VEXZAKE-259290 format. One record per residue (C-alpha): residue in one letter; x, y, z. Coordinates in steps of 0.1 Angstrom, whole numbers, plus 5000, padded with zeros to 4 digits. Each point is the difference from the previous one (the first is absolute). Layout:
BEGIN
(site 'A', (X, Y, Z))
...
END
This chain:
BEGIN
(site 'X', (8870, 4781, 8045))
(site 'X', (5017, 5033, 4992))
(site 'X', (4994, 5011, 5036))
(site 'X', (5021, 4972, 5014))
(site 'X', (5035, 5010, 5008))
(site 'X', (5014, 4965, 4992))
(site 'X', (4987, 4969, 4983))
(site 'X', (5022, 4969, 5006))
(site 'X', (5011, 4983, 4968))
(site 'X', (4983, 4967, 5011))
(site 'X', (4967, 5018, 5004))
(site 'X', (5004, 5019, 4968))
(site 'X', (5006, 4967, 4982))
(site 'X', (4970, 4984, 5016))
(site 'X', (4977, 5029, 4991))
(site 'X', (5012, 5000, 4964))
(site 'X', (4995, 4963, 4998))
(site 'X', (4965, 5002, 5013))
(site 'X', (4992, 5029, 4976))
(site 'X', (5013, 4980, 4971))
(site 'X', (4982, 4967, 5009))
(site 'X', (4967, 5017, 5007))
(site 'X', (4999, 5027, 4974))
(site 'X', (5020, 4984, 4971))
(site 'X', (5002, 4962, 5003))
(site 'X', (4964, 4994, 5012))
(site 'X', (4984, 5022, 4973))
(site 'X', (5021, 4982, 4974))
(site 'X', (4988, 4966, 5012))
(site 'X', (4965, 5013, 4999))
(site 'X', (5005, 5014, 4965))
(site 'X', (5015, 4967, 4987))
(site 'X', (4972, 4980, 5015))
(site 'X', (4974, 5023, 4984))
(site 'X', (5018, 4997, 4967))
(site 'X', (4999, 4962, 5003))
(site 'X', (4963, 4999, 5006))
(site 'X', (4987, 5030, 4980))
(site 'X', (5022, 4995, 4970))
(site 'X', (4995, 4962, 4998))
(site 'X', (5002, 4985, 4965))
(site 'X', (5003, 5033, 4982))
(site 'X', (4968, 5015, 5014))
(site 'X', (5004, 5033, 5017))
(site 'X', (4972, 5001, 5026))
(site 'X', (4989, 5032, 5016))
(site 'X', (5008, 5005, 5037))
(site 'X', (4973, 5008, 5026))
(site 'X', (4989, 5036, 4994))
(site 'X', (5015, 5001, 4965))
(site 'X', (5033, 5015, 5011))
(site 'X', (5032, 4998, 4980))
(site 'X', (5013, 4974, 5025))
(site 'X', (5033, 4993, 4983))
(site 'X', (5010, 5036, 5004))
(site 'X', (4983, 5006, 5034))
(site 'X', (5015, 4969, 5017))
(site 'X', (5036, 5007, 4991))
(site 'X', (5020, 5016, 5029))
(site 'X', (5017, 5024, 4974))
(site 'X', (4966, 5017, 4997))
(site 'X', (4988, 4996, 5036))
(site 'X', (5031, 5016, 5015))
(site 'X', (4991, 4989, 5035))
(site 'X', (5028, 5005, 5026))
(site 'X', (4997, 4998, 5037))
(site 'X', (5034, 5015, 5006))
(site 'X', (5008, 5023, 4971))
(site 'X', (5028, 5017, 5019))
(site 'X', (5020, 4968, 4999))
(site 'X', (5001, 4999, 4962))
(site 'X', (5022, 5020, 4976))
(site 'X', (4984, 5020, 4972))
(site 'X', (5013, 4975, 4975))
(site 'X', (4984, 4971, 5019))
(site 'X', (4967, 5019, 5002))
(site 'X', (5001, 5006, 4962))
(site 'X', (5007, 4963, 4994))
(site 'X', (4975, 4987, 5025))
(site 'X', (4989, 4966, 4990))
(site 'X', (5023, 4999, 4969))
(site 'X', (5029, 4975, 4998))
(site 'X', (5000, 4994, 5037))
(site 'X', (5004, 4963, 4998))
(site 'X', (5037, 4999, 5008))
(site 'X', (5002, 5029, 5025))
(site 'X', (5008, 4991, 5036))
(site 'X', (4982, 5018, 5027))
(site 'X', (5013, 4979, 5028))
(site 'X', (4987, 4970, 5018))
(site 'X', (4967, 4998, 5018))
(site 'X', (5015, 4978, 5026))
(site 'X', (5004, 5012, 5035))
(site 'X', (5027, 5026, 5002))
(site 'X', (5016, 5015, 5031))
(site 'X', (4996, 5038, 5001))
(site 'X', (5028, 5019, 5017))
(site 'X', (5000, 5036, 5011))
(site 'X', (5027, 5022, 4984))
(site 'X', (5033, 5004, 5019))
(site 'X', (4998, 5027, 5027))
(site 'X', (4963, 4995, 5009))
END
């Protein structure tokens, strides 16, 4: 990404949206589903392999990012934390225009 001379805003928004959905939202859904089934009725069941699944599954600890150059240092530090109300753009089809003068 750093090698590209220009990234249109529409593309930047779509890449950030994909990164957020795949690397924050999906792992959180997985974590909540695991909590629902593994912590059912006050019983804390071990995960496959005996890992600390509650910690491992949270995106805050995984820190996976496909496009790290598109995120600020603050966003990286707060990865997966309090992201519920942040807006990374729509995943609907967006027209991508070249910058003026190209």
